[in-house]
C-alpha positions as CSV (number, residue, x, y, z in Angstrom):
1,X,20.9,22.4,10.4
2,X,21.6,21.4,6.9
3,X,18.4,20.6,4.6
4,X,18.3,19.3,1.3
5,X,16.6,20.9,-1.3
6,X,13.5,19.2,-2.6
7,X,12.7,19.5,-6.2
8,X,9.0,19.9,-7.1
9,X,9.2,16.5,-9.1
10,X,9.9,14.7,-5.9
11,X,6.7,16.2,-4.3
12,X,4.9,14.7,-7.3
13,X,6.4,11.4,-6.7
14,X,5.3,11.7,-2.9
15,X,1.9,12.6,-3.9
16,X,1.6,9.8,-6.3
17,X,2.5,7.1,-3.7
18,X,0.1,8.6,-1.3
19,X,-2.5,8.6,-3.9
20,X,-2.1,5.0,-4.3
21,X,-2.7,4.5,-0.6
22,X,-5.8,6.9,-0.5
23,X,-8.3,4.1,-0.3
24,X,-9.6,2.2,2.5
25,X,-9.4,-1.3,0.8
26,X,-5.8,-0.5,-0.4
27,X,-4.8,0.4,3.2
28,X,-6.4,-2.8,4.3
29,X,-4.4,-4.9,1.7
30,X,-1.1,-3.2,2.8
31,X,-1.9,-3.9,6.3
32,X,-2.6,-7.6,5.5
33,X,0.6,-7.8,3.4
34,X,2.7,-6.6,6.5
35,X,2.2,-9.9,7.9
36,X,3.6,-11.8,4.9
37,X,2.8,-12.5,1.3
38,X,-0.7,-13.4,0.2
39,X,-2.6,-14.7,-2.9
40,X,-5.2,-12.7,-4.6
41,X,-7.8,-14.9,-3.3
42,X,-7.0,-14.3,0.3
43,X,-7.0,-10.6,-0.5
44,X,-10.2,-10.8,-2.2
45,X,-11.8,-12.5,1.0
46,X,-10.4,-10.1,3.3
47,X,-11.7,-6.9,1.3
48,X,-14.9,-8.4,0.3
49,X,-14.9,-7.4,-3.3
50,X,-14.7,-9.3,-6.4
51,X,-11.6,-10.6,-8.0
52,X,-11.4,-7.9,-10.7
53,X,-12.0,-5.2,-8.3
54,X,-9.1,-6.4,-5.8
55,X,-6.8,-7.1,-8.9
56,X,-7.3,-3.2,-9.7
57,X,-6.5,-2.2,-6.3
58,X,-3.3,-4.3,-6.2
59,X,-2.4,-2.7,-9.8
60,X,-2.6,0.6,-8.2
61,X,-0.4,-0.4,-5.4
62,X,2.2,-2.3,-7.7
63,X,2.3,1.0,-10.5
64,X,3.0,3.1,-7.2
65,X,5.8,0.6,-6.2
66,X,4.3,-0.4,-2.8
67,X,3.7,-4.1,-3.9
68,X,5.3,-6.7,-6.1
69,X,3.8,-9.9,-7.2
70,X,4.9,-13.5,-8.3
71,X,3.0,-15.8,-10.1
72,X,3.1,-19.4,-9.1
73,X,1.0,-21.7,-11.5
74,X,-2.6,-20.1,-11.7
75,X,-2.1,-18.0,-8.4
76,X,-0.6,-14.7,-8.1
77,X,1.3,-13.8,-4.7
78,X,1.8,-10.3,-3.4
79,X,4.2,-9.0,-0.9
80,X,5.3,-5.2,0.2
81,X,8.1,-4.0,-1.8
82,X,9.1,-1.6,0.6
83,X,8.1,-2.8,4.3
84,X,9.1,0.7,5.7
85,X,5.7,2.0,4.5
86,X,4.6,0.7,8.0
87,X,6.5,3.6,9.6
88,X,4.1,5.8,7.7
89,X,1.1,3.6,9.2
90,X,2.3,4.4,12.7
91,X,2.9,8.1,12.0
92,X,-0.7,8.3,10.4
93,X,-2.0,6.6,13.6
94,X,-0.4,8.9,15.8
95,X,-2.0,11.9,14.1
96,X,-5.5,10.0,14.3
97,X,-4.8,9.5,17.9
98,X,-3.7,13.3,18.6
99,X,-6.9,14.3,16.8
100,X,-8.9,12.6,19.5
101,X,-8.1,14.4,22.2
């Protein structure tokens, strides 16, 4: 079996993305964005925090390359940049289920 050599920097990049997701509110945001783009106001209602807290969470996700945004008038809309992140969610759910047994 041929295996690709992974450089330490690639592990750092992976960890950076995983750290960006390592908060329940950010996971909720990613899950909500899996259903389509949302404005910050929709996400604020979902997570139940003030606008600045939600914006900080979104900035973390954006910096990690998980979401992208688009300004339309006074509103900013967010969407998943890489929808394949949902495959990772399915994998995590499998681990959670396996740990229940």
